[in-house]
C-alpha positions in Angstrom: 0.0 0.0 0.0 1.5 3.4 -0.9 1.6 6.4 1.3 -0.9 8.4 -0.7 -3.5 5.7 -0.1 -2.6 5.5 3.6 -3.0 9.3 4.0 -6.4 9.2 2.2 -7.5 6.3 4.5 -6.5 8.4 7.6 -8.5 11.4 6.4 -11.5 9.2 5.6 -11.3 7.7 9.1 -11.2 11.2 10.6 -14.2 12.4 8.6 -16.0 9.2 9.4 -15.5 9.8 13.2 -16.8 13.4 12.8 -19.9 12.2 11.0 -20.4 9.3 13.4 -19.9 11.4 16.5 -22.3 14.1 15.3 -25.0 11.7 14.3 -24.5 9.7 17.6 -25.0 12.7 19.8 -28.0 13.9 17.8 -29.6 10.5 18.3 -28.6 9.9 22.0 -29.2 13.4 23.2 -32.4 14.2 21.3 -34.4 14.2 24.5 -32.0 16.7 26.0 -32.8 19.2 23.3 -29.4 19.0 21.5 -29.1 20.8 18.1 -26.7 20.1 15.3 -24.2 22.7 16.5 -24.2 21.1 20.0 -23.4 17.7 18.5 -20.7 19.0 16.2 -19.1 21.0 19.0 -19.1 18.0 21.4 -17.6 15.7 18.7 -14.8 18.2 17.8 -13.7 18.9 21.4 -13.9 15.1 22.2 -11.7 14.1 19.3 -9.2 16.9 20.0 -9.3 16.0 23.8 -9.6 19.7 24.5 -11.8 19.1 27.6 -15.4 20.2 27.9 -18.6 20.5 29.9 -21.0 17.7 29.2 -24.0 20.0 28.4 -26.2 17.9 30.5 -25.2 14.7 28.7 -27.0 11.4 29.5 -25.3 8.2 30.6 -25.6 6.8 27.1 -23.9 9.9 25.8 -21.0 9.5 28.2 -20.5 5.9 27.2 -20.6 7.0 23.5 -18.0 9.8 24.4 -15.6 7.2 25.8 -15.9 5.1 22.6 -15.4 8.2 20.5 -12.3 9.1 22.5 -10.9 5.6 22.0 -11.6 5.8 18.3 -10.1 9.3 18.0 -7.0 8.2 19.7 -6.6 5.2 17.3 -7.0 7.4 14.3 -4.6 9.9 15.7 -2.0 7.2 16.4 -2.4 5.8 12.9 -2.1 9.2 11.2 1.1 10.1 13.2 2.6 6.7 12.3 1.8 7.2 8.6 3.1 10.8 8.6 6.3 9.9 10.4 7.0 6.9 8.2 6.4 9.0 5.1 8.8 11.7 6.2 11.6 9.4 7.5 11.3 6.9 4.6 11.0 9.7 2.1 14.1 11.3 3.4 16.0 8.0 3.6 14.9 7.1 0.1 16.0 10.5 -1.2 19.4 10.1 0.6 20.1 6.6 -0.7 18.9 7.6 -4.2 21.3 10.5 -4.2 24.2 8.3 -2.9 23.5 5.7 -5.6 23.4 8.4 -8.3 26.7 9.8 -7.1 28.3 6.3 -7.3 26.8 5.9 -10.8 28.2 9.3 -11.9 31.7 8.5 -10.4 31.9 5.6 -12.9 31.2 7.7 -15.9 34.0 8.6 -18.4 34.0 10.2 -21.8 30.4 11.3 -21.0 28.5 14.6 -21.5 27.1 17.0 -18.9 23.9 19.0 -19.3 23.7 22.0 -17.1 20.0 23.1 -16.7 17.1 20.9 -17.6 14.6 23.6 -18.3 12.7 24.3 -21.5 15.8 24.0 -23.7 17.7 21.5 -21.6 15.0 18.9 -21.6 15.2 18.7 -25.4 19.0 18.2 -25.1 18.3 15.5 -22.5 15.9 13.7 -24.9 18.4 13.8 -27.8 21.1 12.3 -25.5 18.7 9.5 -24.6 17.9 8.9 -28.3 21.6 8.8 -29.1 22.1 6.3 -26.2 25.3 8.1 -24.9 26.5 8.4 -21.3 25.5 11.8 -19.7 24.6 13.4 -16.4 22.1 16.2 -16.0 22.3 19.0 -13.4 19.2 20.8 -12.3 18.6 23.2 -9.4 14.7 23.0 -9.2 14.0 19.8 -7.3 10.4 19.5 -8.4 11.3 19.7 -12.1 14.0 17.1 -11.5 11.5 14.8 -9.8 9.1 15.1 -12.7 11.8 14.4 -15.3 13.1 11.3 -13.4 9.5 10.0 -13.1 9.2 10.0 -16.9 12.8 9.4 -18.0 15.7 7.2 -16.8 19.0 9.1 -16.7 21.9 10.0 -14.3 21.5 13.4 -12.6 22.7 15.6 -9.8 20.6 18.1 -7.9 22.2 21.5 -7.3 23.5 24.7 -8.9 25.5 24.1 -12.1 27.5 27.3 -11.4 29.1 25.6 -8.4 32.5 24.3 -9.4 32.3 21.5 -6.8 29.1 20.2 -8.5 30.8 20.2 -11.9 33.7 18.2 -10.3 31.3 15.8 -8.8 29.7 15.4 -12.3 33.1 14.2 -13.5 34.0 17.2 -15.7 37.7 16.2 -15.7 36.6 12.9 -17.4 33.8 14.3 -19.6 33.8 14.6 -23.4 31.5 17.5 -23.7 29.3 20.0 -21.8 26.0 21.7 -22.7 24.9 24.7 -20.6 21.2 25.6 -21.0 20.6 27.9 -18.0 18.0 30.6 -18.3 20.4 33.5 -17.7 23.4 34.3 -20.0 25.5 35.4 -17.0 25.0 31.9 -15.5 25.9 30.2 -18.8 29.0 32.4 -19.0 30.0 31.4 -15.4 29.6 27.7 -16.3 31.6 28.1 -19.5 34.5 29.8 -17.7 34.6 27.2 -14.9 34.2 24.3 -17.3 37.1 25.5 -19.6 39.3 26.0 -16.5 38.5 22.5 -15.1 38.9 20.7 -18.4 40.8 22.6 -21.2 40.0 19.8 -23.7 36.2 19.8 -23.1 33.8 20.4 -26.0 31.5 23.1 -24.8 28.2 24.2 -26.3 26.1 27.0 -24.7 22.7 28.5 -24.9 22.4 32.3 -25.3 19.4 34.5 -24.7 20.6 37.9 -25.6 21.8 38.7 -29.2 25.1 40.3 -27.8 26.0 37.2 -25.7 27.4 34.7 -28.2 30.7 36.6 -28.7 31.2 36.8 -24.9 30.5 33.1 -24.5 32.9 32.2 -27.3 35.6 34.4 -25.7 35.0 32.7 -22.4 35.7 29.3 -24.0 32.5 28.0 -25.6 33.0 26.0 -28.8 29.5 26.5 -30.0 26.8 29.0 -29.0 23.1 28.7 -29.9 20.4 31.3 -29.8 17.2 29.3 -29.5 15.0 32.1 -30.8 17.2 32.6 -33.8 17.2 28.9 -34.6 13.4 28.8 -34.1 13.0 31.6 -36.6 15.2 30.0 -39.2 13.3 26.7 -38.7 10.0 28.4 -39.3 11.2 30.3 -42.4 12.8 27.1 -43.9 9.6 25.1 -43.3 7.8 27.5 -45.6 10.6 28.0 -48.2 12.0 24.4 -48.3 9.4 22.1 -46.8 10.7 18.8 -48.2 14.3 19.6 -47.3 13.2 20.4 -43.7 11.2 17.2 -43.5 14.2 15.2 -44.7 16.6 16.9 -42.2 14.1 16.5 -39.4 13.5 12.8 -40.1 17.2 12.0 -40.4 18.2 13.8 -37.3 15.5 12.4 -35.1 15.8 8.8 -36.4 18.7 7.9 -34.2 18.1 4.2 -34.1 18.4 3.8 -37.9 19.9 6.0 -40.6 21.1 9.3 -39.3 23.8 12.0 -39.7 27.0 11.1 -38.0 30.7 11.9 -37.9 33.9 10.0 -37.4 37.2 11.8 -36.5 40.4 10.4 -38.0 42.9 9.5 -35.2 46.7 9.7 -35.5 47.0 5.9 -35.4 44.5 5.4 -38.3 45.5 3.9 -41.6 43.5 6.7 -43.2 45.8 9.4 -41.9 47.7 11.0 -44.8 46.0 9.3 -47.7 43.5 10.5 -50.3 39.8 9.9 -50.0 39.9 7.7 -53.2 42.7 5.5 -51.7 40.8 5.1 -48.5 38.0 3.5 -50.4 35.6 4.2 -47.6 32.5 3.4 -49.6 33.8 -0.2 -50.5 34.5 -0.9 -46.8 31.4 0.6 -45.2 28.9 1.3 -47.9 29.0 5.0 -47.0 29.5 8.2 -49.0 31.4 11.0 -47.3 29.1 14.0 -47.5 31.6 16.5 -46.2 34.9 16.8 -44.4 35.6 19.2 -41.6 39.3 20.1 -41.6 41.4 20.9 -38.6 41.0 24.6 -39.2 37.2 24.3 -39.0 36.6 24.6 -42.8 33.9 22.4 -44.3 34.4 20.8 -47.7 31.2 19.5 -49.2 31.1 16.6 -51.7 34.9 16.2 -51.4 36.7 14.9 -54.5 38.6 11.6 -54.5 42.0 13.3 -54.5 41.3 15.1 -51.3 44.0 14.2 -48.8 42.6 13.3 -45.3 44.6 13.4 -42.1 44.3 13.1 -38.4 41.8 15.5 -36.8 39.6 15.6 -39.9 36.0 14.8 -39.3 34.2 12.7 -41.9 30.5 13.5 -42.1 28.3 10.7 -43.3 24.7 9.5 -43.4 24.8 6.0 -41.8 23.2 3.4 -39.7 24.7 2.1 -36.5 26.5 -0.9 -38.1 28.1 1.2 -40.8 29.2 3.8 -38.3 30.9 1.2 -36.2 32.9 -0.1 -39.2 33.9 3.5 -40.1 35.0 4.1 -36.5 37.3 1.1 -36.8 38.9 2.6 -39.9 39.3 6.1 -38.4 40.2 4.9 -34.9 37.5 7.0 -33.4 36.4 5.6 -30.1 33.1 7.5 -29.9 
């Protein structure tokens, strides 16, 4: 039996005693001229053990009062027991759940950290779940965190993401990337500065609210800054101007379990380092066509020619399923 049901039962028993006591006094003391208010008054002060005058009560009324007192004491004891167990067990469960979550997070490596699980962060969370990658979410509002954990299964920490100690507890030194989606730009800026200091090699993406904030966030150490309102406007315009293209992109980015956009970064120990795209013969090995290459300097080359020389640090962008991506990762040496 859950606590919600036990609390309802306790309230029902209390209401039942009030009704029973009122009706009992009206019946037993009808010859004494008692009215409804007298019966209600006597029932309330009896159940609360406040002490009272008997209002000329009959012997039958006194016997009924004794039984009502015993019943009231029983209901009071039951209610206190339920409330105490609810508070103590709830706190214990919360404590043990937090300790278990901390142990889980301590085992994470090469994972992602999401700072803020609000209106923007929850979408980042859902994408991480779809991609089936290791990550930990950080959220300050406990009620929101409880709601999210009731509907989703993920690792989390409760607290302020701007606190360096919490970022350290989230394993930032072992993390692969961090996304900060806090509601204020100054908070996102603080997280970016702290994250870059704690892990210089971390990939950092940040949300920005004000139009003048992206430059500051990039200067602070963010690799990518996104203005949700700007992206939303572009999406709305594109859905009118290029509806089929938008449908294609939306389908392929949301369909994480099957064919989707992916990348594989060439490592220094890969056999692909220093050879041409034609010599690499990626299509024969994987069935994939390299849609674009992102060079070390951040330049994108779309539909790269066969004589394009690829090297360590280049990211090969493809449209693949999970099996094809695994084969490509083996060729590039990417451990993602």
